[in-house]
C-alpha positions as CSV (number, residue, x, y, z in Angstrom):
1,X,-13.6,-9.9,23.1
2,X,-14.0,-11.0,19.9
3,X,-16.0,-9.1,17.4
4,X,-18.1,-11.1,14.6
5,X,-18.3,-9.6,10.8
6,X,-21.8,-9.0,10.0
7,X,-22.5,-9.8,6.4
8,X,-25.3,-7.5,6.5
9,X,-22.6,-4.7,7.2
10,X,-20.4,-2.2,5.3
11,X,-16.9,-3.8,5.3
12,X,-13.9,-2.2,3.0
13,X,-11.1,-4.8,1.3
14,X,-7.5,-2.5,2.0
15,X,-4.5,-3.2,1.0
16,X,-1.2,-3.0,2.4
17,X,2.2,-0.9,0.4
18,X,5.4,-1.2,0.6
19,X,6.9,-1.6,4.2
20,X,4.7,-4.4,5.6
21,X,7.0,-6.7,3.7
22,X,8.6,-9.1,6.4
23,X,10.8,-13.0,5.9
24,X,8.4,-15.6,6.1
25,X,5.7,-13.7,5.0
26,X,3.0,-16.1,3.6
27,X,5.3,-18.7,4.0
28,X,2.8,-21.4,5.5
29,X,0.2,-20.9,2.6
30,X,2.8,-20.9,0.1
31,X,3.8,-24.5,1.8
32,X,-0.3,-25.8,1.7
33,X,-1.6,-24.0,-0.9
34,X,-1.1,-24.9,-4.6
35,X,-3.1,-22.0,-5.3
36,X,-0.7,-19.4,-2.9
37,X,2.4,-21.5,-4.6
38,X,1.4,-21.3,-7.7
39,X,1.0,-17.2,-7.5
40,X,4.3,-16.7,-6.7
41,X,5.9,-19.1,-9.3
42,X,4.0,-17.6,-11.6
43,X,5.4,-13.5,-10.3
44,X,9.3,-15.4,-9.7
45,X,9.5,-16.5,-13.8
46,X,8.1,-13.1,-14.7
47,X,11.4,-11.3,-12.1
48,X,13.5,-14.2,-12.7
49,X,13.6,-14.9,-9.4
50,X,12.9,-17.2,-6.7
51,X,10.3,-15.5,-4.8
52,X,8.9,-18.3,-2.3
53,X,12.1,-18.9,-1.5
54,X,12.7,-14.2,-0.8
55,X,9.5,-14.5,1.1
56,X,10.1,-17.4,3.2
57,X,14.1,-17.5,3.5
58,X,15.5,-13.3,2.7
59,X,17.8,-12.7,3.8
60,X,15.8,-8.6,4.9
61,X,18.0,-7.0,2.9
62,X,17.0,-8.6,-0.3
63,X,13.4,-9.1,0.7
64,X,13.5,-4.9,1.2
65,X,14.5,-3.7,-2.2
66,X,12.1,-2.5,-3.4
67,X,12.1,-4.0,-7.1
68,X,11.5,-7.6,-5.1
69,X,9.1,-5.6,-2.2
70,X,6.4,-5.2,-4.5
71,X,6.2,-7.7,-6.4
72,X,6.1,-9.9,-3.1
73,X,3.7,-7.6,-1.1
74,X,1.0,-7.4,-4.2
75,X,1.0,-11.5,-4.7
76,X,1.0,-12.1,-0.9
77,X,-2.5,-10.4,-0.8
78,X,-3.2,-12.2,-4.1
79,X,-2.6,-15.3,-2.3
80,X,-4.5,-14.5,0.3
81,X,-7.9,-13.9,-1.4
82,X,-7.4,-17.0,-3.5
83,X,-7.3,-19.2,-0.5
84,X,-10.3,-17.4,1.4
85,X,-12.2,-17.6,-1.7
86,X,-11.6,-21.3,-2.1
87,X,-11.8,-22.4,0.9
88,X,-15.6,-21.5,0.9
89,X,-14.9,-18.2,2.4
90,X,-16.1,-15.9,-0.5
91,X,-18.7,-13.9,1.6
92,X,-16.0,-13.0,3.7
93,X,-13.8,-11.2,1.3
94,X,-17.1,-9.3,0.1
95,X,-16.9,-5.5,0.2
96,X,-19.0,-2.1,0.2
97,X,-15.8,-0.3,-1.0
98,X,-11.8,-1.2,-1.8
99,X,-8.4,1.4,-2.0
100,X,-4.9,1.0,-1.7
101,X,-1.8,1.9,0.4
102,X,0.4,2.9,-2.3
103,X,1.5,-0.1,-4.0
104,X,-1.8,-1.7,-2.4
105,X,-3.9,0.1,-4.9
106,X,-2.8,-2.8,-7.8
107,X,-4.0,-4.8,-5.2
108,X,-7.2,-3.0,-4.9
109,X,-7.8,-2.8,-8.6
110,X,-7.3,-6.1,-9.2
111,X,-9.7,-6.9,-6.5
112,X,-12.4,-4.4,-7.6
113,X,-11.9,-6.5,-11.3
114,X,-10.7,-2.8,-12.9
115,X,-7.6,-5.4,-13.3
116,X,-6.3,-9.0,-14.2
117,X,-4.3,-10.4,-11.7
118,X,-1.8,-11.0,-14.7
119,X,-1.4,-8.2,-16.0
120,X,-1.4,-6.3,-12.7
121,X,1.7,-7.9,-11.4
122,X,3.7,-7.1,-15.1
123,X,3.1,-2.7,-14.2
124,X,3.8,-4.2,-10.6
125,X,7.3,-5.9,-11.4
126,X,7.9,-2.8,-13.4
127,X,6.8,-0.3,-11.0
128,X,9.3,-2.0,-8.4
129,X,12.0,-1.6,-11.1
130,X,11.7,1.7,-12.2
131,X,11.5,2.8,-8.6
132,X,14.4,1.2,-7.4
133,X,16.6,2.1,-10.5
134,X,15.1,6.1,-9.3
135,X,16.2,5.0,-5.5
136,X,19.9,4.0,-7.2
137,X,20.3,7.4,-8.8
138,X,19.5,10.0,-5.9
139,X,20.0,9.7,-2.2
140,X,16.8,10.7,-1.3
141,X,14.7,9.3,2.3
142,X,11.7,10.3,4.7
143,X,10.5,10.4,7.4
144,X,7.7,10.7,9.8
145,X,6.3,13.8,11.3
146,X,3.7,13.3,14.2
147,X,1.8,15.8,16.4
148,X,1.6,18.5,13.8
149,X,-1.1,18.8,11.4
150,X,-0.9,19.0,7.1
151,X,-1.2,22.8,6.7
152,X,1.7,23.2,9.5
153,X,4.1,20.4,7.4
154,X,3.3,22.0,4.2
155,X,4.6,25.2,5.5
156,X,7.8,23.9,7.0
157,X,8.3,21.6,3.5
158,X,7.6,24.7,1.5
159,X,10.5,26.8,4.3
160,X,12.8,24.1,3.9
161,X,12.6,23.8,-0.3
162,X,16.0,25.9,0.0
163,X,17.4,23.0,1.4
164,X,16.8,20.7,-2.0
165,X,13.2,19.0,-3.4
166,X,11.3,17.9,-0.4
167,X,7.3,17.0,-0.4
168,X,4.6,16.0,1.2
169,X,4.3,12.1,0.9
170,X,1.9,10.7,2.5
171,X,-0.5,11.8,4.8
172,X,-1.2,9.0,7.1
173,X,-2.9,10.3,10.1
174,X,-4.3,13.9,10.6
175,X,-1.4,14.6,12.4
176,X,0.9,11.3,11.1
177,X,2.6,13.2,7.5
178,X,5.2,12.3,6.0
179,X,7.6,14.3,4.2
180,X,10.1,12.7,1.4
181,X,13.1,13.7,-0.9
182,X,16.6,14.8,-0.6
183,X,18.7,14.1,3.0
184,X,19.5,17.8,2.9
185,X,16.1,19.2,2.5
186,X,13.9,16.7,4.7
187,X,16.6,17.1,7.8
188,X,15.7,20.8,7.7
189,X,11.9,20.4,7.0
190,X,12.3,17.7,10.2
191,X,13.6,20.7,12.6
192,X,11.0,23.3,10.9
193,X,8.3,21.2,12.1
194,X,9.5,20.4,15.0
195,X,9.8,24.2,16.1
196,X,6.1,23.9,14.9
197,X,5.3,21.7,17.3
198,X,5.7,18.0,16.5
199,X,6.0,16.1,18.5
200,X,8.7,13.4,17.4
201,X,10.4,13.4,13.9
202,X,10.8,10.0,12.9
203,X,13.6,8.8,10.1
204,X,12.3,6.4,7.6
205,X,14.4,2.7,6.9
206,X,14.1,3.2,3.0
207,X,16.1,2.8,0.0
208,X,14.8,6.4,-1.3
209,X,12.7,9.5,-1.7
210,X,9.1,7.4,-2.2
211,X,6.1,9.7,-3.4
212,X,8.5,12.5,-4.3
213,X,9.5,14.4,-7.4
214,X,12.8,12.3,-7.7
215,X,11.0,9.5,-8.5
216,X,10.4,11.3,-12.3
217,X,12.0,8.7,-13.8
218,X,9.7,6.5,-12.9
219,X,6.8,7.9,-13.9
220,X,8.6,8.1,-17.5
221,X,9.9,4.4,-17.1
222,X,6.0,4.1,-16.3
223,X,3.7,5.7,-18.8
224,X,4.3,3.7,-22.0
225,X,3.0,0.6,-19.5
226,X,0.4,2.2,-17.8
227,X,-1.3,3.6,-21.5
228,X,-0.9,0.4,-23.0
229,X,-2.9,-1.6,-19.8
230,X,-6.1,-2.5,-19.9
231,X,-8.6,-0.6,-16.8
232,X,-12.2,-1.9,-16.9
233,X,-14.8,-0.1,-14.7
234,X,-14.3,-1.4,-10.9
235,X,-17.4,-3.6,-9.7
236,X,-16.3,-3.1,-6.3
237,X,-16.4,1.1,-5.8
238,X,-12.3,2.2,-5.5
239,X,-10.5,4.9,-4.0
240,X,-8.0,6.3,-5.2
241,X,-4.4,7.7,-4.0
242,X,-4.4,11.2,-5.7
243,X,-7.4,12.1,-4.5
244,X,-9.0,10.4,-1.7
245,X,-12.3,9.7,-3.2
246,X,-14.4,7.3,-5.8
247,X,-12.6,6.8,-9.0
248,X,-14.9,4.5,-11.6
249,X,-13.8,6.2,-15.1
250,X,-10.7,3.8,-16.3
251,X,-9.1,6.9,-18.1
252,X,-9.1,8.6,-14.6
253,X,-7.3,4.9,-12.9
254,X,-4.9,5.7,-15.4
255,X,-3.9,8.8,-15.1
256,X,-4.4,8.6,-11.0
257,X,-1.4,5.1,-11.3
258,X,0.7,7.9,-13.3
259,X,0.8,10.1,-11.2
260,X,1.3,8.3,-7.8
261,X,4.6,7.4,-8.0
262,X,5.4,11.5,-7.8
263,X,1.7,12.7,-5.6
264,X,0.9,12.1,-2.1
265,X,-0.9,9.0,-0.8
266,X,-3.6,11.2,0.9
267,X,-4.7,8.0,2.4
268,X,-6.4,9.4,5.8
269,X,-8.7,11.5,3.6
270,X,-9.6,7.5,2.3
271,X,-10.6,6.1,5.2
272,X,-12.4,9.6,6.6
273,X,-14.5,9.2,3.4
274,X,-14.7,5.3,3.6
275,X,-16.3,6.3,7.3
276,X,-18.4,9.3,5.9
277,X,-19.7,6.5,3.8
278,X,-20.6,4.0,7.0
279,X,-17.7,1.7,7.1
280,X,-18.5,-0.6,9.8
281,X,-15.8,-3.3,9.8
282,X,-11.8,-3.8,7.1
283,X,-10.0,-6.1,6.2
284,X,-6.9,-6.4,5.3
285,X,-5.5,-9.3,3.2
286,X,-1.8,-9.2,3.4
287,X,1.9,-8.4,5.1
288,X,1.4,-7.2,7.9
289,X,-1.1,-4.9,9.5
290,X,-0.1,-1.1,8.6
291,X,-3.7,-0.6,7.8
292,X,-5.4,-1.8,10.5
293,X,-3.1,0.5,12.4
294,X,-3.9,3.2,10.8
295,X,-7.2,2.8,10.6
296,X,-7.2,3.2,14.6
297,X,-6.1,6.4,14.2
298,X,-9.0,7.3,12.7
299,X,-12.1,5.0,14.4
300,X,-11.1,2.7,16.8
301,X,-14.7,1.4,16.9
302,X,-14.1,0.0,13.2
303,X,-13.0,-3.6,13.7
304,X,-10.3,-4.3,11.0
305,X,-8.5,-7.8,10.8
306,X,-5.3,-8.6,9.0
307,X,-5.1,-12.1,8.0
308,X,-1.8,-13.8,5.9
309,X,-1.7,-17.0,7.1
310,X,-3.0,-20.1,7.5
311,X,-3.8,-19.6,10.6
312,X,-5.3,-16.1,10.8
313,X,-7.3,-17.3,7.1
314,X,-8.9,-20.0,9.7
315,X,-10.0,-18.1,12.3
316,X,-11.0,-15.7,9.5
317,X,-13.5,-18.5,8.4
318,X,-14.5,-19.6,11.5
319,X,-16.2,-15.9,11.4
320,X,-14.8,-14.3,14.4
321,X,-11.9,-11.2,14.9
322,X,-9.7,-10.0,17.7
């Protein structure tokens, strides 16, 4: 059954992060919309690569690289928004709040008016490179722990710390927590989590230990870049990963972006806060449907529309979501 977005409802625009990329993403937009093509060309020129070709043809391994996937996802989200607005759908992307999953914070900050596209792109390109370099320096990994709560996962992480660095990386849902760190410590924490009642422990196919202390070199690289970044007060209320609450002060936003690379993403608390404040529908511009899936885990009654390709945008413009 289709549900119709209500312009009077409390819509949130939420953006995906790394891991949502796939070969072919935004290909039809780039081929049919000059506006989208120009955004990808701008990013590719800055990166020194053919980003259009990598997104449309792959290979997947190349697209998965942190220094490629982060700008690719960011530009895909920005292109989707731009095409919707340019096609007469500006009202459909108006919202009462915004947030982004890890990398997606930069998309949310552009959407909120806190950053320009050009400034955010420069940081995202630098962020992807710095995090890729951090991945190359250390043998890190991540794992999803399903079926136990955050306190139990924290206990497992603390008990496994004797094996090496391990930390909570993402609080995606009440009983879906991602841990990150050195391989032996992550594996040990997974075993301990199962002893505490975890239903499953799923190793993640990732290049490194994101949102853990193993990303410290990336933080140091980004600090001077973020120190110079011009950040405005958001026009659309913005919710930060590191706190899970609304942040409006530009310096507090800057501090959060610096901390974010090593700190856990408090996504489930963010969604819970948005629901408690009246969020009744969600728009997810960008590749994949990760955000939509996580929204359903918090409240299955909230209609969520993931849009990227031309067909999904046309359906949105027609006024319905499935």
